[in-house]
N, C-alpha and C positions, 0 to 999 in steps of 0.2 A: 141656399145662396149660390148664386152664380156670378162669377166675375169674368170679365173679358180679358183674355191674355194677349190681345193684339198689340197693346202698348208694350208689354213685356217682350213679346216676340220681335217687335220693331227695334226695341232697345238692345236686345240680344244680338240681332242681326247687325245693327249699327256698331256695336262693340266688337263683334267678330270682324267686320269690315275694317274698322279702325285698327284692330290688332294685326290683321293681315297687311294693311297699308304701312303701319309702323315697322313690322317685321321686314317687309320688302324694302322700306327706306333704310333700315339698319343694314341689311345685306348689301345694298347698293353703296352705302357709305363705307362699309368694311371692304368691299371689292375695290373701291377707289383708293382707299388707304393702302390696301395690300398691293395694288398696282403701282402706286407711288413708291412704296418701300422697295418692291422688286426692281423697279426701274432705277431708282437712285442708289440702291445698295448693291445691286448685282449687275443689271444690264449695262449701265453706263461704264462702270469700271472694266467689265469684260470687253465692251466695245473699244475702250481706250487701249486695252492690252492688244486686241486684234489690230488696231490701227498702228500701234507701235511695232508689232511684228512685221507689218507691211513696210514700214519705213526701214526697218533693219534689212528686210529682204531686198530692197532696192539699193542698199549700201550706205544708208545714212545711220552711222553708228553713234551719232551725237544726240539722237532723239532720246529724251528721258520721260519717264512717267511721273507725274506730280501726284503723290499720294501721301497723306498724313495719317492714313488709316492704320489701325493696329490689328485688324482681323486678317483672315487668310488671304484676301485679295490684296490688302496692303503689303503683306509679306511677299506675295507673288510679284507685285509691282517693284518692290525693292530688289528682289532677286533678279528680276528682269533688267533693272538698271545696272546692277553689279555685273551681270553677264555681258551687257553691251559695252560697259567700260572695259572689261577684260578683253573682249573681242577687239576693241579699238586699240588697246595696248599691243595685242598680238599682231594686229595688222601693221602697226608701226615697226614692230620687231621684224616682221616678215619683209617689209620694205627695206629696212636697214640691212638684213641678211642678203637681200637681192642686190643692194648696192655693193656690199662687200664682195659678193660673188663676181659682179661685173668688174670691180677693181682687181680681183684676182686674175680674171681673164686678160684684162688690160696689162697687168704686171707681167703675165706670162708672155704676151706678145712683145712687149717692150724688151723684156729680158732676152728673148730669142733674137730680136733684131740687134741688140747690143752685143750679144755673145759672138755673132759671126765676125764683125770687124776685130773684136778683141783677140779672137783666135789667130787672125792674120797678123796682128801686131805682135803677139807673143811668139809666133812661129818665126817671123823675120828677125825680131830682136834677139831671140835665142840663137838663131843661125849666125847673126852678125857678132854675137858675143863669142861664139866659138872661133870666128875668123879674126877677132880683134888682136890676137897674138899678145905682143908685149906692150901695147899701148894702154897703160893703166888708166888714163883719164877717160878714154873711150869705153874701157871695160866698166869703170864705175858708173858712167852714164847709162850704159846698156843694162847693167844690173838693176839700176833704179827703174828703168823701163820694164824689165822683166818682172821685178817684184811688184810694182804698182799695177801691171796688167793682170798678174795673178790675183792680187787683192781685188781688182775690179771684177774678175771672174767669180770670186767668192761672193761678192755683193750680188751679182747677177744670179748666182746659184741660190742665195738666200731669197731673192725675189721669186724664183721659180718654186722653191720649197714652200713659200708662203702661198703662192697661187694654187699649188696642189693640195694645200691644207692637210698635209700628212702629219702623223703624230710625231711630236718632237722626240729626238733621240738624245739621251744623256750620255755624256762621256767626260773623260778627264781632259783638262786643259791646263796649259802652263800660264799662270797668271802674269808672269813677267812678259811673256810673248804678247799677251792680249794688251797689256799696258803699253808696250813698245809700239804695237801696231796702231793703237789709238792715238 
């Protein structure tokens, strides 16, 4: 008995071709799905992080990364937002410190300019006090001028000390004298 296998060979070849075609189609579908997953789960979030770092680099510390993810990239985005928030706060503190330093320089200049005329007033009023002799009314008035000029000098000295930002010095004080001066 002889049987022709041409039909079986054609069917086998057709099945092999179908199998190769289905395998190729499955590989293409898996590649497309993998590409979509990589793009949406890795590439886009990383691109957003890079874009955010460029915003920060040009000085825009208000830029935030919107992420609700709980994976590593979500944690990285949240950390990035926290970092930019702290940088923004530090920038504000630096600006405030710069303003205080400018105020200190201004206070030093003003104190110096006020101190010069006060020295003249104190010198002449002390000189006149010594020459007042027995005139009690004039002496009282000159003593007020001397005392208030010295008090003004202490205020100016306090401004200069503030401008220098030196460490405060502790010392004993007479509370009654402080109250009377106040």
